[in-house]
C-alpha positions as CSV (number, residue, x, y, z in Angstrom):
1,M,88.0,162.7,-57.2
2,R,87.7,166.5,-57.7
3,I,86.1,167.9,-60.8
4,R,85.9,171.3,-62.5
5,V,82.5,172.2,-63.8
6,R,81.7,174.8,-66.4
7,P,78.7,175.7,-68.7
8,L,78.4,173.5,-71.8
9,S,75.6,175.3,-73.6
10,D,74.2,178.8,-73.5
11,R,70.7,177.4,-74.2
12,K,70.9,174.7,-71.5
13,H,72.1,176.3,-68.3
14,F,71.2,173.1,-66.4
15,V,73.9,171.1,-68.3
16,R,77.6,171.4,-67.3
17,L,80.9,170.0,-68.6
18,A,82.6,168.0,-65.8
19,R,86.4,167.7,-66.1
20,P,88.5,165.8,-63.5
21,T,91.2,168.1,-62.2
22,G,93.7,165.2,-62.1
23,G,93.1,164.2,-65.7
24,G,90.7,161.7,-67.2
25,L,87.7,161.7,-69.6
26,D,85.3,164.6,-69.6
27,A,81.7,164.0,-68.7
28,V,78.4,165.9,-68.7
29,L,76.5,166.8,-65.6
30,K,72.8,167.4,-65.9
31,F,71.1,168.8,-62.7
32,R,67.7,169.9,-61.6
33,S,67.6,173.7,-61.7
34,V,64.1,174.1,-60.2
35,T,62.3,173.0,-57.1
36,P,61.5,169.2,-57.0
37,E,57.8,169.9,-56.6
38,S,57.5,171.9,-59.8
39,E,56.5,170.3,-63.1
40,R,60.0,170.5,-64.5
41,G,61.4,169.1,-61.3
42,Q,59.1,166.1,-61.5
43,R,60.0,165.6,-65.1
44,F,63.7,165.6,-64.2
45,R,63.1,163.0,-61.5
46,N,61.3,160.7,-63.9
47,E,64.0,161.2,-66.5
48,A,66.9,160.5,-64.0
49,L,65.2,157.4,-62.5
50,Q,64.2,155.9,-65.9
51,M,67.5,156.6,-67.5
52,R,69.1,154.8,-64.6
53,E,67.0,151.8,-65.3
54,L,67.8,151.8,-69.0
55,S,71.5,152.0,-68.2
56,R,71.3,149.2,-65.8
57,A,69.6,147.1,-68.4
58,G,72.3,147.9,-70.9
59,T,69.9,149.4,-73.4
60,K,71.5,149.9,-76.7
61,G,71.1,153.1,-78.6
62,V,70.7,155.3,-75.5
63,L,73.5,157.4,-74.0
64,P,74.2,155.7,-70.7
65,I,74.3,157.2,-67.2
66,L,77.7,157.0,-65.5
67,D,76.4,158.2,-62.1
68,V,73.3,159.5,-60.5
69,E,72.5,160.9,-57.1
70,P,71.4,158.1,-54.8
71,G,67.8,157.9,-53.7
72,E,64.4,158.2,-55.3
73,D,64.5,162.0,-55.9
74,P,67.9,162.6,-57.6
75,S,68.9,166.2,-58.4
76,W,71.7,165.3,-60.8
77,Y,73.1,162.6,-63.0
78,V,76.3,162.3,-65.1
79,M,76.6,161.1,-68.7
80,P,79.7,160.5,-70.9
81,K,80.6,163.5,-73.2
82,A,79.7,162.4,-76.7
83,E,80.0,164.0,-80.1
84,M,76.9,165.4,-81.8
85,L,75.6,163.0,-84.5
86,Q,75.2,166.0,-86.8
87,V,79.1,166.4,-86.9
88,V,79.5,162.8,-88.0
89,V,76.7,163.1,-90.6
90,D,78.4,166.1,-92.1
91,Q,81.5,164.0,-92.7
92,A,79.6,161.0,-94.2
93,G,80.7,160.0,-97.7
94,T,77.5,158.3,-98.9
95,L,73.8,158.7,-98.4
96,Q,73.7,155.0,-97.4
97,E,75.9,155.7,-94.3
98,I,73.4,158.4,-93.1
99,V,70.4,156.2,-93.7
100,N,72.1,153.3,-91.9
101,W,72.6,155.5,-88.8
102,V,69.0,156.6,-88.8
103,L,68.0,152.9,-89.2
104,T,69.9,152.2,-86.0
105,L,68.0,154.9,-84.3
106,A,64.7,153.6,-85.6
107,R,65.4,150.2,-84.3
108,T,66.2,151.7,-80.9
109,L,62.9,153.6,-80.8
110,S,61.1,150.4,-81.9
111,R,62.6,148.4,-79.0
112,L,61.7,151.2,-76.6
113,A,58.1,151.3,-78.0
114,E,57.8,147.6,-77.1
115,Q,58.3,148.7,-73.5
116,D,55.7,151.5,-74.0
117,I,58.5,154.2,-73.9
118,Y,58.4,157.1,-76.4
119,H,61.0,159.8,-76.6
120,R,58.8,162.6,-78.0
121,D,61.7,165.0,-78.4
122,V,63.5,163.5,-81.4
123,K,65.7,166.1,-83.2
124,P,69.3,166.5,-84.2
125,D,70.2,168.3,-81.0
126,N,69.3,165.2,-79.0
127,L,71.3,162.7,-81.1
128,F,74.9,161.8,-80.3
129,W,77.7,159.6,-81.5
130,Y,78.9,157.3,-78.7
131,D,80.7,153.9,-78.7
132,D,80.9,153.8,-82.5
133,G,77.2,154.4,-83.1
134,P,74.3,156.8,-82.9
135,V,72.4,157.2,-79.6
136,F,69.6,159.1,-78.0
137,A,69.8,161.5,-75.1
138,D,67.6,164.0,-73.3
139,F,64.4,162.0,-72.4
140,G,63.1,165.0,-70.5
141,I,59.5,164.9,-72.0
142,A,59.5,161.1,-72.7
143,Y,56.5,158.9,-72.0
144,W,57.5,156.1,-69.7
145,G,54.4,153.9,-69.8
146,E,52.2,156.1,-67.6
147,P,50.7,159.7,-67.8
148,G,53.3,162.4,-67.5
149,V,53.4,165.6,-65.5
150,T,53.4,168.1,-68.3
151,V,50.3,170.3,-68.3
152,G,47.8,169.4,-70.9
153,A,46.9,171.5,-74.0
154,Q,50.5,172.6,-74.6
155,K,52.9,172.0,-77.5
156,F,54.6,168.7,-77.0
157,G,57.9,168.2,-78.7
158,P,60.6,170.0,-80.8
159,Q,59.1,173.0,-82.7
160,W,60.4,172.2,-86.2
161,F,60.3,168.4,-85.8
162,I,57.0,167.9,-83.9
163,A,54.3,165.7,-85.3
164,P,51.1,167.5,-86.1
165,E,49.0,165.6,-83.5
166,M,51.4,166.7,-80.7
167,R,51.0,170.5,-81.2
168,S,48.1,170.5,-78.7
169,K,48.5,167.3,-76.8
170,N,47.1,165.7,-73.6
171,P,50.2,164.3,-71.9
172,T,48.4,161.2,-70.8
173,D,48.5,160.1,-74.5
174,P,51.9,158.6,-75.2
175,G,52.0,159.9,-78.8
176,R,52.9,156.5,-80.3
177,Q,53.2,157.8,-83.8
178,A,55.1,161.1,-83.0
179,D,58.6,159.7,-82.9
180,V,58.5,158.3,-86.4
181,Y,57.5,161.7,-87.8
182,S,60.2,163.4,-85.8
183,L,62.9,160.9,-86.8
184,A,61.9,161.1,-90.5
185,Q,62.1,164.9,-90.3
186,T,65.5,164.5,-88.7
187,L,66.7,162.3,-91.6
188,I,65.4,165.0,-94.0
189,V,67.6,167.6,-92.4
190,F,70.6,165.2,-92.4
191,V,70.3,164.6,-96.1
192,R,69.4,168.2,-97.1
193,P,72.4,170.1,-95.6
194,A,71.1,173.5,-96.8
195,D,68.1,173.2,-94.5
196,K,68.7,173.8,-90.8
197,F,65.0,172.9,-90.2
198,P,62.8,170.5,-92.1
199,P,60.0,171.8,-94.3
200,P,56.7,171.8,-92.5
201,G,54.1,169.0,-93.0
202,T,54.3,165.9,-95.1
203,F,57.5,165.4,-97.2
204,R,56.3,165.5,-100.8
205,A,58.1,162.9,-103.0
206,G,58.7,163.7,-106.6
207,T,58.6,167.5,-106.4
208,N,61.2,170.2,-106.9
209,E,61.0,171.4,-103.3
210,Y,61.9,168.0,-101.9
211,D,64.1,166.6,-104.6
212,L,67.0,164.6,-103.1
213,N,68.8,164.7,-106.5
214,V,69.8,168.4,-105.7
215,D,72.1,167.2,-103.0
216,W,73.0,163.7,-104.0
217,Q,74.0,161.7,-107.1
218,G,74.6,158.1,-108.1
219,D,71.2,156.3,-108.2
220,H,68.1,158.3,-109.1
221,D,65.8,155.3,-108.6
222,A,67.1,154.7,-105.1
223,M,66.7,158.4,-104.2
224,D,63.2,158.4,-105.6
225,T,62.3,155.4,-103.4
226,L,63.8,157.0,-100.3
227,E,61.6,160.1,-100.9
228,H,58.5,157.9,-100.9
229,V,59.7,156.4,-97.6
230,L,60.0,159.9,-96.1
231,E,56.6,160.8,-97.4
232,A,55.0,157.7,-95.8
233,A,56.7,158.5,-92.5
234,T,55.6,162.1,-92.3
235,R,52.0,161.7,-93.3
236,Y,49.8,164.2,-91.5
237,S,47.2,161.5,-90.6
238,V,48.4,159.2,-87.9
239,R,46.4,156.4,-89.5
240,D,48.3,156.7,-92.8
241,R,51.8,157.2,-91.2
242,L,54.3,154.3,-90.9
243,V,54.8,152.9,-87.4
244,M,58.4,152.9,-86.2
245,A,58.9,149.1,-86.8
246,D,57.7,149.5,-90.4
247,F,59.9,152.7,-90.9
248,A,62.9,150.6,-89.8
249,E,61.9,147.8,-92.1
250,E,61.6,150.1,-95.1
251,L,65.0,151.7,-94.4
252,E,66.5,148.3,-94.1
253,L,65.0,147.1,-97.4
254,W,66.1,150.4,-99.1
255,L,69.7,149.8,-97.9
256,A,69.6,146.3,-99.3
257,S,68.5,147.5,-102.7
258,A,70.6,150.7,-102.9
259,D,73.8,149.0,-104.0
260,V,75.3,151.9,-105.9
261,D,77.1,154.5,-103.7
262,I,75.0,157.7,-103.5
263,T,77.5,160.6,-103.0
264,R,77.1,164.3,-102.4
265,N,76.2,166.3,-105.5
266,T,78.3,169.4,-106.3
267,G,76.1,170.3,-109.2
268,F,72.4,171.0,-109.5
269,R,69.4,169.4,-111.1
270,S,65.7,169.9,-110.8
271,G,63.1,167.3,-109.9
272,W,59.6,166.6,-110.9
273,G,56.4,168.5,-110.6
274,P,53.7,167.1,-108.3
275,D,51.1,164.5,-109.3
276,D,48.4,163.1,-107.2
277,D,49.0,159.9,-105.3
278,L,47.1,157.6,-107.7
279,V,49.1,158.9,-110.8
280,R,52.4,158.5,-108.9
281,D,51.4,155.0,-107.7
282,E,50.6,153.8,-111.2
283,K,53.7,155.5,-112.7
284,E,56.1,153.8,-110.3
285,T,54.3,150.4,-110.5
286,R,54.3,150.5,-114.3
287,R,58.0,151.1,-114.3
288,I,58.8,148.1,-112.1
289,L,56.5,145.8,-114.0
290,L,58.3,146.5,-117.2
291,R,61.6,146.1,-115.4
292,G,60.4,142.7,-114.2
293,L,59.5,141.7,-117.7
294,G,63.0,142.7,-118.7
295,R,64.4,140.3,-116.1
296,L,62.2,137.5,-117.4
297,E,63.2,138.2,-121.0
298,A,66.9,138.0,-120.0
299,A,66.3,134.7,-118.3
300,D,64.5,133.1,-121.3
301,K,65.5,134.6,-124.6
302,A,62.4,133.2,-126.3
303,F,60.3,136.0,-124.8
304,K,60.4,139.5,-126.2
305,E,58.1,142.4,-127.2
306,S,57.1,143.6,-123.7
307,S,54.0,145.8,-123.6
308,E,51.5,147.1,-121.1
309,V,47.8,146.4,-121.3
310,R,45.4,148.4,-119.1
311,Y,42.8,146.5,-117.0
312,G,39.9,145.6,-119.3
313,D,41.6,146.9,-122.5
314,S,41.7,143.6,-124.3
315,E,39.6,140.5,-124.0
316,R,42.5,138.4,-125.3
317,L,44.6,139.1,-122.3
318,R,42.5,137.6,-119.5
319,W,44.0,136.4,-116.3
320,L,43.2,132.7,-115.9
321,G,44.2,131.9,-112.3
322,D,42.4,132.3,-109.1
323,Y,43.5,135.3,-106.9
324,D,42.5,136.3,-103.4
325,L,41.7,140.0,-104.2
326,P,39.1,142.1,-102.4
327,V,35.5,141.7,-103.5
328,T,32.2,143.5,-102.7
329,P,29.4,141.8,-100.8
330,D,27.9,141.0,-104.3
331,G,31.1,139.2,-105.4
332,E,32.3,142.0,-107.7
333,S,35.9,143.1,-107.7
334,A,36.6,145.8,-105.1
335,I,40.2,146.7,-106.3
336,D,40.8,150.3,-107.2
337,G,42.8,149.6,-110.3
338,H,44.9,147.0,-112.1
339,L,47.9,147.1,-114.4
340,T,49.0,144.2,-116.7
341,S,52.3,143.9,-118.6
342,V,52.9,141.0,-121.0
343,A,55.9,139.5,-122.9
344,W,55.3,137.2,-125.9
345,D,57.5,134.4,-127.0
346,R,58.8,134.4,-130.6
347,P,56.6,131.5,-131.9
348,G,53.6,133.2,-130.4
349,G,52.5,130.2,-128.4
350,R,53.3,131.4,-124.9
351,R,53.1,134.6,-123.0
352,I,54.0,135.8,-119.5
353,L,51.8,138.2,-117.6
354,L,52.9,140.4,-114.7
355,G,50.1,142.3,-112.9
356,A,49.5,144.7,-110.1
357,A,46.3,145.3,-108.2
358,F,45.7,148.5,-106.2
359,F,43.6,148.7,-103.1
360,G,43.9,152.1,-101.4
361,R,47.5,153.0,-101.0
362,E,48.6,149.3,-101.2
363,V,49.5,147.1,-104.1
364,S,49.7,143.3,-104.7
365,F,51.5,141.5,-107.5
366,M,50.8,138.3,-109.5
367,S,52.1,136.5,-112.5
368,E,51.0,133.8,-115.0
369,I,52.5,131.9,-117.9
370,Q,49.8,131.0,-120.5
371,R,50.1,128.6,-123.4
372,L,48.0,128.7,-126.6
373,V,46.3,125.4,-127.2
374,G,44.3,125.5,-130.5
375,N,42.5,128.8,-130.4
376,N,42.4,129.1,-126.6
377,W,44.8,130.3,-124.0
378,Q,45.3,127.9,-121.1
379,L,47.1,128.4,-117.8
380,E,50.5,126.8,-117.7
381,R,51.6,128.1,-114.3
382,S,50.5,130.9,-112.0
383,W,52.0,132.7,-109.0
384,P,49.3,133.9,-106.7
385,D,49.0,137.4,-105.5
386,T,51.6,138.5,-103.1
387,D,51.0,140.1,-99.7
388,W,49.9,143.7,-99.9
389,G,52.6,146.3,-99.7
390,R,52.6,150.1,-99.5
391,T,52.9,151.4,-103.0
392,R,56.2,152.9,-104.0
393,L,58.0,151.8,-100.9
394,P,60.8,149.2,-100.6
395,S,58.5,146.6,-99.0
396,A,56.3,146.5,-102.1
397,K,59.3,146.3,-104.4
398,H,60.7,143.5,-102.2
399,L,57.5,141.5,-102.7
400,F,57.6,142.0,-106.4
401,H,61.2,141.0,-106.7
402,Q,60.4,137.8,-104.8
403,L,57.6,137.1,-107.2
404,V,59.8,137.6,-110.3
405,D,62.5,135.4,-108.7
406,G,60.0,132.6,-108.6
407,V,59.1,133.0,-112.2
408,V,62.8,133.1,-113.2
409,A,63.4,129.9,-111.3
410,Y,60.5,128.2,-113.2
411,L,61.8,129.4,-116.6
412,C,65.4,128.5,-115.8
413,P,65.4,125.7,-113.2
414,P,68.7,125.0,-111.5
415,T,70.6,122.2,-113.1
């Protein structure tokens, strides 16, 4: 077969469009434009050989190789011509569609991470739409499970999407947390069409500068929650940042809860001013506690008069169950804070408590039903503290909803 080759991009002279002269599908030819001994030449070799193995394994979410020069030092390989993912994103009707595509990409990166493979160049320019789904391409600076050939102490990754720790990086370090930062920054650009590049640093949920309500409408609570996911995925500190598998899980849980279509906003609204993390954690947790009580009151009409009681505010609202919360070596409580909300029944002889305990940036939930016997409150039923979840993220709300589901089932047992 004879093909005609022409430049595909002014910025990437080493990429060519390959078009069969006798008709057929277009493809993309990527070739080595430097000597094989050079750093870039070695990187190309690694990329071509590793991409060949991924294609042979049928790796989902990666643009496959159609052909590669035989041997162990290939100078070219061929990929199918695919549409830029950004084009598809621009045509999306709902925010959920875009998040679902990024979730697919996060799952791909999570599977690659299990093989100790890290892309390290995640940005819109390297994302494509192929075979009815989003895929990655351009693994030129990827980590393939062993030290690379890039010279140390140089910037490692895309300028506007690069994780802070990769700005001066030893290439022998895989940068395991870099891809989640870059993918979250990519999602930010996808959902903020006015921004060609993401804002630098950590995405700040609940502020005017980062307010998703400017561009989208339909469900403020869902957009607020997504902002917190983006904040957790772009934390400056690697220790505080979500890992890729957790990022994927948070997006999946967000999609499951965002059941109202969020569409593009043709108007304008402003967001909130910044608060510190503790204030925002308590504000969001207080909101979902009261919502949970609303669900319980709807399940059992005998309960009403929901209210909040701060930890230690009232001796008559003591928790009676045993809970596995952190303690100091002296046996004292080590939690950083506690919120309690309560609903009373009409006769005044029972009450439901919903609580949240804070420990660092995480929260755990618990519940009790108490009954008044004489002058003393006694425990009727308790639901022990849930697992710890990151405050304000879908995983924490998921744990809370499961807890409330258990209380509802107790109040209204199936017949």
